[in-house]
N, CA, C and O atoms as a DFTB+ gen file, in Angstrom:
680 C
 N C O
     1  1     -32.384      -2.406      60.989
     2  2     -32.554      -0.327      60.186
     3  2     -31.024      -1.120      59.319
     4  3     -30.901      -0.868      58.120
     5  1     -30.204      -1.822      59.844
     6  2     -28.840      -1.626      58.947
     7  2     -29.125      -2.601      57.686
     8  3     -28.572      -2.450      56.597
     9  1     -29.842      -3.381      57.909
    10  2     -30.655      -3.614      56.634
    11  2     -31.073      -3.503      55.073
    12  3     -31.049      -4.118      54.007
    13  1     -31.560      -2.021      55.816
    14  2     -32.456      -1.684      54.993
    15  2     -31.836      -0.339      54.125
    16  3     -32.219       0.165      53.070
    17  1     -30.317       0.135      55.359
    18  2     -29.612       0.813      54.636
    19  2     -28.796       0.276      53.331
    20  3     -28.423       0.811      52.287
    21  1     -28.697      -1.020      53.878
    22  2     -27.626      -1.307      53.106
    23  2     -28.291      -2.281      51.653
    24  3     -27.548      -2.705      50.767
    25  1     -30.101      -2.537      51.671
    26  2     -30.691      -2.387      50.549
    27  2     -30.716      -1.018      49.806
    28  3     -30.966      -0.880      48.608
    29  1     -30.565      -0.514      50.255
    30  2     -30.444       1.282      50.070
    31  2     -29.278       1.497      49.334
    32  3     -29.200       2.159      48.299
    33  1     -28.492       0.988      49.833
    34  2     -26.911       1.486      48.796
    35  2     -26.861       0.334      48.057
    36  3     -26.106       0.583      47.117
    37  1     -27.430      -1.281      47.937
    38  2     -27.480      -1.824      46.456
    39  2     -28.293      -1.486      45.808
    40  3     -28.051      -1.632      44.610
    41  1     -29.503      -0.941      46.119
    42  2     -30.486      -0.182      44.827
    43  2     -29.789       0.983      43.939
    44  3     -29.942       1.246      42.746
    45  1     -28.878       1.662      45.040
    46  2     -28.474       3.009      44.487
    47  2     -27.125       2.592      43.712
    48  3     -26.818       3.482      42.920
    49  1     -26.274       1.565      43.700
    50  2     -25.670       1.096      42.970
    51  2     -25.946       0.416      41.814
    52  3     -25.369       0.728      40.773
    53  1     -26.992      -0.738      41.864
    54  2     -27.833      -1.432      40.716
    55  2     -28.182       0.062      39.640
    56  3     -27.875       0.184      38.454
    57  1     -28.736       0.829      40.313
    58  2     -29.000       2.461      38.973
    59  2     -28.202       3.053      38.802
    60  3     -28.612       3.920      38.031
    61  1     -26.966       3.260      39.059
    62  2     -25.510       3.917      38.457
    63  2     -24.748       2.706      37.576
    64  3     -23.854       2.923      36.758
    65  1     -25.159       1.702      37.834
    66  2     -24.883       0.740      36.841
    67  2     -25.785       0.836      35.618
    68  3     -25.331       1.147      34.517
    69  1     -26.776       0.626      35.780
    70  2     -27.700       0.590      34.859
    71  2     -28.062       1.957      34.033
    72  3     -28.584       1.899      32.920
    73  1     -27.729       3.226      34.696
    74  2     -27.979       4.030      33.766
    75  2     -26.248       4.336      33.152
    76  3     -26.032       5.257      32.364
    77  1     -25.250       3.514      33.605
    78  2     -24.107       3.540      32.879
    79  2     -24.716       3.098      31.603
    80  3     -25.074       3.874      30.717
    81  1     -24.840       1.436      31.548
    82  2     -25.199       0.561      30.400
    83  2     -26.068       1.447      29.447
    84  3     -25.684       1.839      28.346
    85  1     -27.276       1.711      30.002
    86  2     -28.084       2.571      29.097
    87  2     -27.364       3.380      28.093
    88  3     -27.250       3.221      26.878
    89  1     -26.612       4.866      29.403
    90  2     -25.363       5.738      28.307
    91  2     -25.089       4.851      27.091
    92  3     -25.722       4.757      26.040
    93  1     -24.107       4.295      27.459
    94  2     -23.453       3.132      26.538
    95  2     -24.295       2.439      25.531
    96  3     -24.170       3.155      24.538
    97  1     -24.795       1.813      25.331
    98  2     -26.144       1.455      24.265
    99  2     -26.708       3.090      23.502
   100  3     -27.545       3.027      22.602
   101  1     -26.512       3.595      23.668
   102  2     -27.630       5.102      23.630
   103  2     -26.277       5.309      22.362
   104  3     -26.564       5.116      21.181
   105  1     -24.986       5.667      22.720
   106  2     -23.896       6.364      21.852
   107  2     -23.217       4.814      21.647
   108  3     -22.290       4.184      22.155
   109  1     -24.238       4.588      20.602
   110  2     -23.156       3.406      19.710
   111  2     -22.367       3.676      18.656
   112  3     -22.755       4.720      18.133
   113  1     -21.321       3.156      18.034
   114  2     -20.598       3.471      17.248
   115  2     -20.696       3.956      15.803
   116  3     -21.231       3.196      14.996
   117  1     -20.249       5.111      15.400
   118  2     -19.953       5.320      13.307
   119  2     -19.689       4.608      12.899
   120  3     -18.527       4.465      13.281
   121  1     -19.969       3.679      12.106
   122  2     -18.730       3.326      10.936
   123  2     -19.193       4.103       9.697
   124  3     -20.316       4.465       9.345
   125  1     -17.777       4.267       9.055
   126  2     -17.966       4.158       7.695
   127  2     -16.833       3.699       6.687
   128  3     -15.907       2.988       7.077
   129  1     -16.928       4.080       5.540
   130  2     -15.610       3.459       4.866
   131  2     -15.467       4.117       3.629
   132  3     -16.235       4.819       2.971
   133  1     -14.083       3.657       3.430
   134  2     -13.574       4.600       2.391
   135  2     -12.527       3.776       1.062
   136  3     -11.920       2.731       1.296
   137  1     -12.501       4.200       0.244
   138  2     -11.878       3.277      -0.892
   139  2     -10.275       4.113      -0.620
   140  3     -10.021       5.108      -1.300
   141  1      -9.837       3.891      -0.168
   142  2      -8.342       4.845      -0.020
   143  2      -7.380       4.390      -1.338
   144  3      -6.567       5.267      -1.628
   145  1      -7.333       3.429      -2.015
   146  2      -6.670       3.640      -3.161
   147  2      -6.732       4.769      -4.086
   148  3      -5.903       5.470      -4.667
   149  1      -8.695       4.662      -3.982
   150  2      -9.403       5.678      -5.126
   151  2      -8.766       6.796      -4.756
   152  3      -8.070       7.431      -5.548
   153  1      -8.939       7.123      -3.572
   154  2      -8.988       7.984      -2.754
   155  2      -7.378       9.023      -3.601
   156  3      -7.224      10.081      -4.211
   157  1      -6.400       7.720      -3.049
   158  2      -4.906       8.198      -3.639
   159  2      -4.995       8.516      -4.853
   160  3      -4.863       9.719      -5.075
   161  1      -5.190       7.794      -5.798
   162  2      -5.630       8.016      -7.166
   163  2      -5.673       9.295      -7.371
   164  3      -4.683       9.929      -7.735
   165  1      -6.928       9.862      -7.141
   166  2      -7.806      10.960      -7.142
   167  2      -7.165      12.693      -6.700
   168  3      -7.581      13.847      -6.801
   169  1      -5.817      11.929      -6.128
   170  2      -5.483      13.213      -5.425
   171  2      -4.405      14.046      -6.461
   172  3      -3.620      13.370      -7.126
   173  1      -4.396      15.496      -6.570
   174  2      -3.412      15.613      -7.457
   175  2      -2.152      15.406      -7.749
   176  3      -1.519      15.081      -8.753
   177  1      -1.888      15.704      -6.488
   178  2       0.133      15.174      -6.149
   179  2       0.078      13.742      -6.635
   180  3       1.193      13.262      -6.837
   181  1      -0.731      13.113      -6.821
   182  2      -0.517      11.080      -7.308
   183  2      -0.175      11.715      -8.560
   184  3       0.823      11.053      -8.844
   185  1      -0.262      12.231      -9.149
   186  2      -0.224      11.867     -10.953
   187  2       1.643      12.500     -10.804
   188  3       2.629      11.971     -11.317
   189  1       1.619      13.161     -10.347
   190  2       2.760      14.085      -9.979
   191  2       3.864      12.584      -9.183
   192  3       4.762      12.045      -9.830
   193  1       3.617      12.311      -8.207
   194  2       4.284      11.242      -7.711
   195  2       4.755      10.030      -9.138
   196  3       5.818       9.726      -9.679
   197  1       3.580       9.696      -9.277
   198  2       3.674       8.393     -10.525
   199  2       3.848       8.999     -11.333
   200  3       2.816       8.662     -11.913
   201  1       4.492      10.022     -12.308
   202  2       5.213      10.578     -13.059
   203  2       6.615       9.736     -12.725
   204  3       7.103       8.826     -13.395
   205  1       7.256      10.487     -11.123
   206  2       8.387      10.489     -11.065
   207  2       8.800       8.748     -10.649
   208  3       9.889       8.203     -10.474
   209  1       7.550       8.291     -10.602
   210  2       8.331       7.013     -10.111
   211  2       8.497       6.250     -11.688
   212  3       9.210       5.254     -11.816
   213  1       7.966       6.677     -12.506
   214  2       7.883       5.867     -13.636
   215  2       9.057       6.134     -14.697
   216  3       9.584       5.285     -15.416
   217  1       9.424       7.850     -14.618
   218  2      10.994       8.185     -14.970
   219  2      12.068       7.336     -14.150
   220  3      13.023       6.844     -14.751
   221  1      11.880       7.133     -12.521
   222  2      12.429       6.623     -11.918
   223  2      12.822       5.331     -12.356
   224  3      13.990       4.943     -12.358
   225  1      11.664       4.544     -12.795
   226  2      11.840       3.001     -13.341
   227  2      12.460       3.102     -15.045
   228  3      12.312       2.002     -15.580
   229  1      12.928       3.855     -15.739
   230  2      12.960       4.114     -17.113
   231  2      14.375       4.191     -17.137
   232  3      14.997       3.699     -18.078
   233  1      15.070       4.884     -15.988
   234  2      15.920       5.194     -15.542
   235  2      16.847       4.469     -15.686
   236  3      17.842       4.586     -16.401
   237  1      16.195       2.826     -14.241
   238  2      16.992       1.912     -14.007
   239  2      16.922       0.930     -15.132
   240  3      17.765       0.038     -15.227
   241  1      15.847       1.079     -16.071
   242  2      15.621       0.069     -17.497
   243  2      16.249       0.120     -18.083
   244  3      16.648      -0.876     -18.686
   245  1      16.913       1.784     -18.341
   246  2      17.740       1.762     -19.554
   247  2      19.614       1.493     -19.267
   248  3      20.572       1.649     -20.024
   249  1      19.522       1.058     -17.900
   250  2      21.043       0.626     -17.068
   251  2      20.646      -0.722     -17.337
   252  3      21.634      -1.281     -17.813
   253  1      19.532      -1.645     -17.254
   254  2      19.216      -3.143     -17.248
   255  2      19.524      -3.050     -18.764
   256  3      20.686      -3.393     -18.984
   257  1      19.033      -2.791     -19.565
   258  2      19.388      -2.775     -21.008
   259  2      20.497      -2.977     -21.637
   260  3      20.674      -3.175     -22.839
   261  1      21.326      -2.915     -20.686
   262  2      23.267      -2.688     -20.895
   263  2      23.650      -4.313     -20.950
   264  3      24.246      -5.078     -21.708
   265  1      22.773      -4.376     -19.378
   266  2      22.993      -5.837     -19.593
   267  2      22.828      -7.172     -20.185
   268  3      23.476      -8.218     -20.149
   269  1      21.293      -6.619     -20.968
   270  2      20.864      -7.317     -21.621
   271  2      21.128      -7.403     -23.073
   272  3      20.739      -8.274     -23.852
   273  1      22.168      -5.901     -23.417
   274  2      22.873      -6.164     -24.732
   275  2      23.991      -6.956     -24.353
   276  3      23.957      -7.954     -25.073
   277  1      24.680      -6.995     -23.810
   278  2      25.835      -7.837     -22.926
   279  2      25.736      -9.191     -23.326
   280  3      26.463      -9.763     -24.138
   281  1      24.765      -9.669     -22.682
   282  2      24.124     -11.398     -22.767
   283  2      24.181     -11.628     -24.030
   284  3      25.067     -12.309     -24.547
   285  1      22.610     -10.715     -25.064
   286  2      22.480     -11.136     -26.098
   287  2      23.989     -11.540     -27.220
   288  3      24.149     -12.557     -27.895
   289  1      25.063     -10.148     -27.062
   290  2      26.344     -10.435     -27.826
   291  2      26.340     -11.529     -27.213
   292  3      25.608     -12.348     -27.768
   293  1      26.857     -11.913     -26.276
   294  2      27.664     -13.276     -25.842
   295  2      27.030     -14.290     -26.202
   296  3      27.757     -15.094     -26.786
   297  1      25.814     -14.651     -26.089
   298  2      24.657     -16.021     -26.554
   299  2      24.883     -15.662     -28.232
   300  3      25.273     -16.689     -28.788
   301  1      24.767     -14.637     -29.098
   302  2      25.346     -14.914     -30.573
   303  2      26.114     -15.366     -30.569
   304  3      26.005     -16.576     -30.766
   305  1      27.645     -14.750     -30.327
   306  2      29.000     -15.222     -30.453
   307  2      29.461     -17.089     -30.075
   308  3      30.303     -17.750     -30.683
   309  1      28.440     -17.633     -28.701
   310  2      28.225     -18.888     -29.035
   311  2      27.491     -19.919     -30.334
   312  3      27.784     -20.879     -31.046
   313  1      26.481     -19.077     -30.093
   314  2      25.801     -19.709     -31.561
   315  2      25.849     -19.372     -32.552
   316  3      25.109     -20.094     -33.220
   317  1      26.526     -18.296     -33.427
   318  2      26.630     -18.068     -34.512
   319  2      27.525     -17.626     -34.935
   320  3      27.563     -16.702     -35.748
   321  1      28.912     -18.523     -34.199
   322  2      30.357     -18.004     -34.447
   323  2      30.953     -17.559     -35.556
   324  3      30.788     -18.467     -36.371
   325  1      31.603     -16.617     -36.111
   326  2      32.203     -15.958     -37.391
   327  2      33.298     -17.146     -38.250
   328  3      33.523     -17.172     -39.460
   329  1      33.853     -18.062     -37.191
   330  2      34.527     -19.092     -37.036
   331  2      34.557     -20.228     -35.882
   332  3      34.565     -20.058     -34.663
   333  1      34.573     -21.530     -36.675
   334  2      34.571     -22.550     -35.992
   335  2      35.256     -22.288     -34.350
   336  3      36.329     -21.684     -34.359
   337  1      34.629     -22.759     -32.767
   338  2      35.375     -22.303     -31.896
   339  2      36.004     -23.765     -30.663
   340  3      35.387     -24.615     -30.020
   341  1      36.748     -23.604     -30.738
   342  2      37.504     -24.531     -29.994
   343  2      36.693     -25.201     -28.457
   344  3      35.718     -24.541     -28.098
   345  1      36.908     -25.942     -27.931
   346  2      35.913     -26.535     -26.841
   347  2      36.509     -25.298     -25.633
   348  3      35.683     -25.101     -24.742
   349  1      37.764     -24.500     -25.515
   350  2      38.375     -24.161     -24.679
   351  2      37.402     -22.682     -24.283
   352  3      36.821     -22.317     -23.261
   353  1      37.595     -22.033     -25.787
   354  2      36.540     -20.804     -26.028
   355  2      34.801     -20.838     -26.155
   356  3      33.963     -19.954     -25.980
   357  1      34.723     -21.803     -26.414
   358  2      32.768     -22.288     -26.226
   359  2      32.663     -22.549     -24.321
   360  3      31.666     -22.121     -23.739
   361  1      34.158     -23.510     -23.261
   362  2      33.495     -23.010     -22.295
   363  2      33.756     -21.891     -21.517
   364  3      33.284     -21.795     -20.384
   365  1      34.643     -20.812     -22.139
   366  2      34.344     -19.417     -21.731
   367  2      34.313     -18.487     -21.650
   368  3      34.861     -17.585     -21.016
   369  1      32.671     -18.806     -23.264
   370  2      31.740     -18.078     -23.640
   371  2      30.446     -17.997     -22.684
   372  3      29.727     -17.132     -22.185
   373  1      30.614     -19.936     -22.731
   374  2      29.306     -20.357     -21.776
   375  2      29.289     -20.135     -20.334
   376  3      28.256     -20.370     -19.708
   377  1      30.693     -19.557     -19.549
   378  2      30.756     -19.152     -18.388
   379  2      30.514     -17.514     -18.031
   380  3      30.333     -16.934     -16.960
   381  1      30.605     -17.008     -19.534
   382  2      30.665     -15.268     -19.348
   383  2      28.894     -15.457     -19.484
   384  3      28.079     -14.803     -18.834
   385  1      28.663     -16.221     -20.213
   386  2      26.935     -15.900     -20.521
   387  2      26.034     -16.008     -19.644
   388  3      25.098     -15.239     -19.425
   389  1      26.523     -17.732     -18.722
   390  2      25.738     -17.832     -16.831
   391  2      26.129     -16.571     -16.338
   392  3      25.139     -15.940     -15.965
   393  1      27.565     -15.739     -16.138
   394  2      27.710     -14.438     -15.482
   395  2      26.929     -13.674     -15.776
   396  3      26.262     -13.142     -14.888
   397  1      26.702     -13.296     -17.327
   398  2      26.137     -12.354     -17.121
   399  2      24.645     -12.448     -16.977
   400  3      23.974     -11.440     -16.760
   401  1      24.209     -13.436     -17.073
   402  2      22.362     -13.916     -16.893
   403  2      22.323     -13.842     -15.093
   404  3      21.319     -13.318     -14.610
   405  1      23.286     -14.307     -14.236
   406  2      23.494     -14.168     -13.023
   407  2      23.152     -12.550     -12.879
   408  3      22.060     -12.162     -12.462
   409  1      24.177     -11.694     -13.259
   410  2      24.151      -9.979     -13.384
   411  2      22.832      -9.860     -13.472
   412  3      22.164      -9.461     -12.519
   413  1      22.308     -10.198     -14.643
   414  2      20.698      -9.724     -15.151
   415  2      19.799      -9.802     -14.331
   416  3      18.986      -8.899     -14.134
   417  1      19.827     -11.370     -13.480
   418  2      18.694     -11.545     -12.855
   419  2      19.093     -10.785     -11.117
   420  3      18.165     -10.456     -10.377
   421  1      20.105     -10.665     -10.828
   422  2      20.199      -9.382      -9.895
   423  2      20.039      -8.388      -9.515
   424  3      19.820      -7.963      -8.380
   425  1      20.197      -7.650     -11.026
   426  2      19.550      -6.594     -11.323
   427  2      18.540      -6.361     -11.160
   428  3      18.236      -5.380     -10.481
   429  1      17.613      -7.172     -11.719
   430  2      15.956      -7.288     -11.918
   431  2      15.829      -7.246     -10.244
   432  3      15.238      -6.252      -9.821
   433  1      16.153      -7.890      -9.568
   434  2      15.958      -7.993      -8.277
   435  2      15.916      -6.406      -7.155
   436  3      15.240      -5.923      -6.247
   437  1      16.954      -6.146      -7.865
   438  2      17.700      -4.720      -7.074
   439  2      16.288      -3.747      -7.962
   440  3      15.580      -2.828      -7.550
   441  1      16.325      -4.316      -9.024
   442  2      15.355      -2.418      -9.868
   443  2      14.245      -2.870      -8.643
   444  3      13.887      -2.011      -7.837
   445  1      13.721      -4.273      -8.553
   446  2      12.255      -4.294      -8.273
   447  2      12.347      -3.741      -6.679
   448  3      11.399      -3.088      -6.242
   449  1      13.593      -4.040      -5.766
   450  2      13.841      -3.214      -4.249
   451  2      13.507      -1.821      -4.866
   452  3      12.632      -1.201      -4.261
   453  1      13.873      -1.414      -5.610
   454  2      14.611      -0.440      -5.409
   455  2      12.879       0.207      -6.010
   456  3      12.239       1.017      -5.339
   457  1      12.522      -0.197      -6.976
   458  2      11.153       0.689      -6.982
   459  2      10.107       0.752      -6.659
   460  3       9.133       1.400      -7.040
   461  1      10.401      -0.412      -5.423
   462  2       9.386      -0.467      -4.258
   463  2       9.262       0.531      -3.558
   464  3       8.208       1.159      -3.451
   465  1      10.996       0.978      -2.631
   466  2      11.082       1.724      -1.878
   467  2      10.918       3.112      -1.981
   468  3      10.794       3.913      -1.054
   469  1      10.928       3.354      -3.317
   470  2      10.566       4.926      -4.475
   471  2       9.564       5.195      -3.870
   472  3       9.295       6.050      -3.026
   473  1       8.807       4.119      -4.530
   474  2       7.389       4.281      -4.070
   475  2       6.521       4.321      -3.166
   476  3       5.436       4.896      -3.073
   477  1       7.346       3.368      -2.218
   478  2       6.926       4.382      -0.646
   479  2       6.932       5.158      -0.515
   480  3       5.887       5.809      -0.494
   481  1       8.887       6.031      -0.201
   482  2       8.821       6.992      -0.557
   483  2       8.111       8.371      -1.232
   484  3       8.247       9.535      -0.856
   485  1       7.458       7.945      -2.147
   486  2       6.888       8.733      -2.692
   487  2       5.616       9.026      -2.782
   488  3       5.166      10.086      -3.217
   489  1       4.797       7.802      -2.246
   490  2       3.157       7.721      -1.485
   491  2       3.219       7.836      -0.271
   492  3       2.296       8.477       0.232
   493  1       3.902       7.486       0.325
   494  2       4.283       8.486       2.153
   495  2       3.558       9.641       2.561
   496  3       2.549       9.798       3.247
   497  1       4.326      10.401       1.966
   498  2       3.150      11.950       2.025
   499  2       1.542      12.364       1.731
   500  3       0.870      13.291       2.183
   501  1       1.154      11.114       0.632
   502  2       0.523      11.193      -0.013
   503  2      -0.925      10.581       1.308
   504  3      -2.003      11.069       1.646
   505  1       0.037       8.981       1.802
   506  2      -0.738       8.869       2.027
   507  2      -1.289       9.298       3.836
   508  3      -2.484       9.311       4.133
   509  1      -0.421       9.543       4.631
   510  2      -0.594      10.477       5.522
   511  2      -1.080      11.870       5.477
   512  3      -0.551      12.507       6.388
   513  1      -2.055      12.741       4.614
   514  2      -2.198      13.734       3.857
   515  2      -3.919      12.925       3.846
   516  3      -4.937      13.342       4.399
   517  1      -3.793      12.064       3.271
   518  2      -5.220      11.279       2.720
   519  2      -5.204      10.750       4.568
   520  3      -5.419      11.678       5.348
   521  1      -5.042       9.807       4.992
   522  2      -5.408       9.417       6.530
   523  2      -5.885      11.397       7.548
   524  3      -6.846      11.486       8.312
   525  1      -5.162      12.328       7.301
   526  2      -5.353      13.728       8.222
   527  2      -6.700      13.965       7.742
   528  3      -7.552      14.440       8.494
   529  1      -7.000      13.594       6.264
   530  2      -8.043      14.126       5.562
   531  2      -9.325      13.488       6.215
   532  3     -10.196      14.215       6.694
   533  1      -9.424      12.142       6.226
   534  2     -10.356      11.161       6.669
   535  2     -10.509      11.297       8.112
   536  3     -11.586      11.040       8.648
   537  1      -9.425      11.711       8.810
   538  2      -9.640      11.317      10.482
   539  2     -10.609      12.995      10.419
   540  3     -11.723      13.308      10.839
   541  1      -9.757      13.600       9.841
   542  2     -11.213      15.166      10.059
   543  2     -12.027      15.174       9.557
   544  3     -12.881      15.922      10.034
   545  1     -12.447      14.373       8.208
   546  2     -14.202      14.110       8.425
   547  2     -15.254      13.328       8.648
   548  3     -16.467      13.230       8.464
   549  1     -13.734      12.480       9.412
   550  2     -14.891      11.222      10.619
   551  2     -15.004      11.968      11.586
   552  3     -16.043      11.728      12.201
   553  1     -14.185      13.076      12.173
   554  2     -14.291      13.879      13.163
   555  2     -15.857      14.183      13.421
   556  3     -16.830      13.825      14.085
   557  1     -15.220      15.515      11.972
   558  2     -16.540      16.381      12.051
   559  2     -18.393      15.592      11.710
   560  3     -19.508      16.014      12.017
   561  1     -18.057      14.652      11.153
   562  2     -19.292      13.836      10.805
   563  2     -19.499      12.782      12.070
   564  3     -20.401      11.993      11.788
   565  1     -19.070      12.596      13.059
   566  2     -19.151      11.990      13.725
   567  2     -19.504      10.487      14.274
   568  3     -20.301       9.945      15.039
   569  1     -17.860       9.984      12.965
   570  2     -17.262       8.771      12.554
   571  2     -16.485       8.042      13.760
   572  3     -15.570       8.771      14.145
   573  1     -16.537       7.181      14.273
   574  2     -15.601       6.476      15.296
   575  2     -15.078       5.367      14.728
   576  3     -14.139       4.820      15.305
   577  1     -15.560       4.851      13.550
   578  2     -14.649       3.918      13.186
   579  2     -14.498       4.020      11.908
   580  3     -15.502       4.615      11.514
   581  1     -13.582       3.699      10.712
   582  2     -13.553       3.862       9.462
   583  2     -13.136       3.109       8.584
   584  3     -11.998       3.310       8.158
   585  1     -13.699       2.335       8.206
   586  2     -12.634       0.861       7.259
   587  2     -12.330       0.725       5.913
   588  3     -13.390       0.885       5.308
   589  1     -11.743       0.586       5.407
   590  2     -11.036       0.740       4.380
   591  2     -11.446      -0.333       3.389
   592  3     -11.036      -1.494       3.370
   593  1     -12.758       0.522       2.157
   594  2     -12.783      -0.410       1.080
   595  2     -11.881      -0.992      -0.020
   596  3     -12.285      -0.845      -1.173
   597  1     -11.203      -1.366       0.093
   598  2     -10.736      -1.266      -1.159
   599  2     -10.918      -2.908      -1.634
   600  3     -11.101      -3.909      -0.940
   601  1     -10.780      -2.735      -3.216
   602  2     -11.781      -3.739      -3.555
   603  2     -13.227      -4.209      -3.383
   604  3     -13.520      -5.335      -3.788
   605  1     -13.971      -3.582      -2.924
   606  2     -15.597      -3.497      -2.693
   607  2     -16.114      -4.601      -1.637
   608  3     -17.229      -5.113      -1.543
   609  1     -14.798      -4.829      -0.777
   610  2     -14.829      -5.811      -0.179
   611  2     -16.166      -5.793       1.015
   612  3     -16.442      -6.807       1.656
   613  1     -17.000      -4.342       1.202
   614  2     -18.028      -4.590       2.332
   615  2     -18.921      -5.083       1.655
   616  3     -18.858      -4.385       0.643
   617  1     -19.855      -5.922       1.463
   618  2     -20.863      -6.703       0.746
   619  2     -22.104      -5.451       0.975
   620  3     -22.385      -4.732       0.015
   621  1     -22.834      -5.256       2.372
   622  2     -23.883      -4.527       2.726
   623  2     -23.414      -3.023       3.215
   624  3     -22.724      -2.998       4.234
   625  1     -23.695      -1.889       2.642
   626  2     -22.772      -0.326       3.119
   627  2     -23.980       0.333       2.536
   628  3     -24.588       0.067       1.499
   629  1     -24.205       1.326       3.511
   630  2     -25.089       2.882       3.157
   631  2     -24.598       3.485       2.335
   632  3     -23.420       3.464       2.692
   633  1     -24.653       4.231       1.140
   634  2     -24.124       5.092       0.686
   635  2     -24.224       6.189       1.697
   636  3     -23.209       6.770       1.314
   637  1     -24.552       6.764       2.463
   638  2     -24.364       7.937       3.105
   639  2     -23.100       7.881       3.886
   640  3     -22.427       8.861       4.207
   641  1     -22.792       6.380       4.217
   642  2     -21.526       6.328       5.493
   643  2     -20.230       5.870       4.604
   644  3     -19.321       5.244       5.149
   645  1     -20.155       6.377       2.502
   646  2     -19.339       6.572       1.926
   647  2     -18.255       7.882       2.546
   648  3     -18.919       8.917       2.494
   649  1     -17.414       8.059       2.877
   650  2     -16.843       9.186       2.828
   651  2     -15.939       9.376       1.963
   652  3     -15.016      10.176       2.119
   653  1     -16.078       8.792       1.142
   654  2     -14.779       9.266      -0.205
   655  2     -15.399      10.522      -0.968
   656  3     -14.676      11.243      -1.655
   657  1     -16.644      10.736      -0.835
   658  2     -16.784      12.007      -1.570
   659  2     -16.602      13.463      -0.648
   660  3     -16.442      14.578      -1.146
   661  1     -16.664      13.170       0.732
   662  2     -16.716      14.266       1.713
   663  2     -15.263      14.655       1.464
   664  3     -14.974      15.796       1.102
   665  1     -14.037      13.381       1.724
   666  2     -12.720      13.659       1.933
   667  2     -12.182      14.252       0.315
   668  3     -11.180      14.965       0.252
   669  1     -12.909      13.897      -0.863
   670  2     -12.518      13.853      -1.903
   671  2     -12.161      15.950      -1.627
   672  3     -11.116      16.536      -1.912
   673  1     -13.147      16.422      -1.157
   674  2     -13.556      17.718      -1.296
   675  2     -12.520      18.451      -0.270
   676  3     -12.149      19.563      -0.646
   677  1     -12.073      18.049       0.803
   678  2     -10.998      18.769       1.414
   679  2      -9.650      18.003       1.192
   680  3      -8.600      18.460       1.643
């Protein structure tokens, strides 16, 4: 009798496990894709952010132009002097030119870093808004996974799983 109870228990356990696996197999993940860069560029706020970034970069470049003008002036003084230069004056000018060149290189690195930081600052709200819209559309349409298809990485993709049109509307 005890053997029968054990067999019954094992059969019930097996049936429960089989049912769990069959439910999991029928509830498959739905995967969609979107080109996040294209979405971000199509947002109205992106144009304003891009214009603001260009203005910021332009102001930094105008400061850099002053450094370049100073460097060019010193270089001309060395290459085309009004009167012959003594060795000590040439050496002094060469040191000034080297220092001016170093300042320009340092400033260029600083500009690159500042522009990158400003770009992140301006685009962070856009990215957050885009991610919220993607999440909303994915939830609404039953997608469990959404891939970023920047540069057409997906080789095979059904058009119906492209979330860009739906997310662009929202």
